[in-house]
C-alpha positions as CSV (number, residue, x, y, z in Angstrom):
1,M,0.0,0.0,0.0
2,R,2.8,2.4,0.9
3,N,4.5,1.7,-2.4
4,S,1.3,2.6,-4.3
5,V,1.0,5.9,-2.4
6,S,4.6,6.7,-3.1
7,F,4.2,5.8,-6.8
8,C,1.1,8.0,-7.1
9,C,2.8,11.0,-5.5
10,A,5.8,10.6,-7.8
11,L,3.5,10.4,-10.8
12,L,1.6,13.5,-9.8
13,V,4.9,15.4,-9.4
14,L,6.0,14.4,-12.9
15,I,2.7,15.3,-14.4
16,A,2.7,18.7,-12.7
17,G,6.3,19.3,-13.9
18,G,5.3,18.5,-17.4
19,C,2.5,21.2,-17.3
20,A,4.7,23.9,-15.9
21,T,6.1,26.7,-18.0
22,D,9.9,27.0,-18.5
23,P,11.1,30.0,-16.5
24,S,14.1,30.5,-18.8
25,V,11.8,31.2,-21.8
26,E,9.3,34.1,-21.8
27,V,7.0,35.1,-24.5
28,F,5.5,38.6,-24.8
29,L,2.6,39.8,-27.0
30,I,4.0,42.8,-28.8
31,G,1.5,43.4,-31.5
32,M,-1.7,42.4,-33.3
33,T,-2.6,43.1,-37.0
34,P,-5.9,42.3,-38.7
35,V,-5.4,40.0,-41.8
36,E,-7.8,38.8,-44.5
37,S,-11.0,37.6,-42.9
38,S,-14.5,36.4,-43.9
39,M,-17.9,37.0,-42.5
40,F,-17.8,33.9,-40.3
41,E,-14.1,33.9,-39.5
42,Q,-11.9,36.7,-38.3
43,R,-8.1,36.4,-38.4
44,M,-5.2,38.4,-37.0
45,R,-1.5,38.1,-36.8
46,L,-0.1,38.0,-33.3
47,D,3.5,39.3,-33.1
48,L,5.5,37.7,-30.3
49,R,8.9,38.4,-28.7
50,V,10.6,35.3,-27.3
51,Q,13.2,35.8,-24.6
52,N,15.7,33.1,-23.8
53,A,17.4,33.4,-20.4
54,G,18.9,30.0,-20.7
55,D,22.4,28.8,-21.5
56,D,21.5,27.1,-24.8
57,E,20.3,28.5,-28.1
58,L,16.7,27.6,-28.9
59,R,16.0,26.4,-32.4
60,A,12.2,26.5,-32.8
61,T,10.2,24.8,-35.6
62,G,7.0,26.6,-34.8
63,V,4.5,27.9,-32.2
64,A,0.9,27.2,-31.1
65,V,-1.0,30.0,-29.4
66,T,-4.3,30.6,-27.7
67,L,-5.5,34.1,-26.9
68,D,-8.1,34.6,-24.2
69,V,-9.8,37.9,-23.5
70,N,-11.7,38.4,-20.2
71,D,-11.3,34.7,-19.3
72,S,-12.9,33.5,-22.6
73,R,-11.1,32.1,-25.6
74,L,-11.0,34.6,-28.4
75,A,-8.6,33.1,-31.0
76,K,-6.3,30.2,-31.6
77,G,-3.6,29.4,-34.2
78,V,-0.4,27.8,-35.1
79,D,2.6,28.7,-37.2
80,N,5.4,26.4,-38.6
81,Q,8.0,29.1,-39.5
82,P,11.3,28.2,-37.9
83,F,13.2,30.8,-35.7
84,T,16.2,30.8,-33.5
85,V,16.5,32.5,-30.1
86,P,20.1,33.0,-29.1
87,R,21.5,32.2,-25.7
88,L,20.6,35.1,-23.3
89,G,18.9,36.9,-26.2
90,D,15.5,37.3,-27.9
91,A,13.8,37.0,-31.3
92,T,10.5,37.9,-32.8
93,T,8.0,35.6,-34.5
94,S,4.3,35.7,-35.4
95,A,1.3,33.4,-35.7
96,V,-2.0,33.9,-37.5
97,V,-4.9,33.1,-35.2
98,S,-8.5,32.6,-36.1
99,T,-11.8,33.3,-34.2
100,S,-15.3,32.4,-35.2
101,L,-18.1,34.9,-35.6
102,F,-19.7,33.4,-32.4
103,D,-16.6,33.8,-30.3
104,M,-16.2,37.4,-31.5
105,A,-19.9,38.1,-30.8
106,R,-19.5,36.7,-27.2
107,Q,-16.6,39.1,-26.7
108,L,-18.5,42.1,-28.1
109,L,-21.4,41.5,-25.7
110,G,-18.9,42.1,-22.8
111,L,-17.7,45.5,-24.2
112,P,-20.3,48.0,-22.9
113,G,-19.1,49.8,-19.8
114,R,-15.5,48.4,-19.8
115,E,-12.4,50.6,-20.3
116,S,-9.9,47.8,-20.1
117,F,-9.8,44.1,-20.9
118,S,-7.6,41.4,-19.5
119,Y,-5.9,39.0,-21.9
120,R,-4.0,35.7,-21.5
121,L,-1.6,34.4,-24.2
122,E,-0.8,30.7,-23.8
123,G,1.0,28.3,-26.0
124,K,3.9,26.1,-26.9
125,I,7.2,26.6,-28.7
126,Y,8.1,23.5,-30.6
127,L,11.9,22.9,-30.5
128,E,14.1,21.2,-33.0
129,N,15.3,17.7,-31.9
130,R,13.1,17.8,-28.7
131,V,10.3,15.5,-27.8
132,R,8.5,18.0,-25.6
133,A,7.5,21.6,-26.5
134,R,8.2,24.5,-24.2
135,R,5.0,25.9,-22.7
136,F,4.5,29.6,-22.1
137,S,1.9,31.9,-20.5
138,R,1.6,35.7,-20.4
139,S,-1.2,38.0,-19.3
140,G,-1.8,41.7,-19.5
141,E,-4.4,44.4,-20.1
142,L,-5.7,46.1,-23.3
143,T,-7.6,49.4,-23.3
144,R,-10.8,50.2,-25.1
145,E,-8.9,52.6,-27.3
146,Q,-6.3,50.0,-28.3
147,L,-9.0,47.5,-29.2
148,G,-10.9,50.2,-31.2
149,R,-7.8,50.8,-33.3
150,L,-7.3,47.1,-34.0
151,S,-11.0,46.5,-34.9
152,G,-11.4,49.7,-36.9
153,S,-14.2,51.2,-34.8
154,G,-15.6,54.6,-35.7
155,G,-15.6,53.9,-39.4
156,E,-11.7,53.8,-39.7
157,R,-9.7,51.1,-41.2
158,P,-8.4,48.4,-38.8
159,A,-4.8,49.3,-37.9
160,P,-2.0,47.2,-36.4
161,L,-1.6,47.5,-32.6
162,K,1.9,47.7,-31.1
163,L,2.2,46.8,-27.5
164,E,5.9,47.4,-26.8
């Protein structure tokens, strides 16, 4: 019985460790740009800065990202463009994400009366010659004005949003 309990505890520690983000790799959302969309699908390019505080260069083969706004999923996407992040350095990459008309409508229903919106960017960086991807998570705030520029409210054309 004691061995079973020890085994279960060890298994839980391994599972929890596999779900954790890597503290030596941080990903920042630095911009959003609307791209070609349709009536039922909206798309935008998320620009990301990847910082590597580790001792080894990271050779990535792609990223997968999910963007939540106000604790609800807004968009999800992947990109298979390779990029390299030097040891103790940073690099930029991007991923095109998609959202449905229904996810966008749900977000729009929460707009009235709000001046700022919380976001959470989560995902994985897929590394060359590695079995497991490196997970990341970052959260922050966007203002009503920033979202208005991105969506083209007030009859203006949608414009890229720089967050740096």
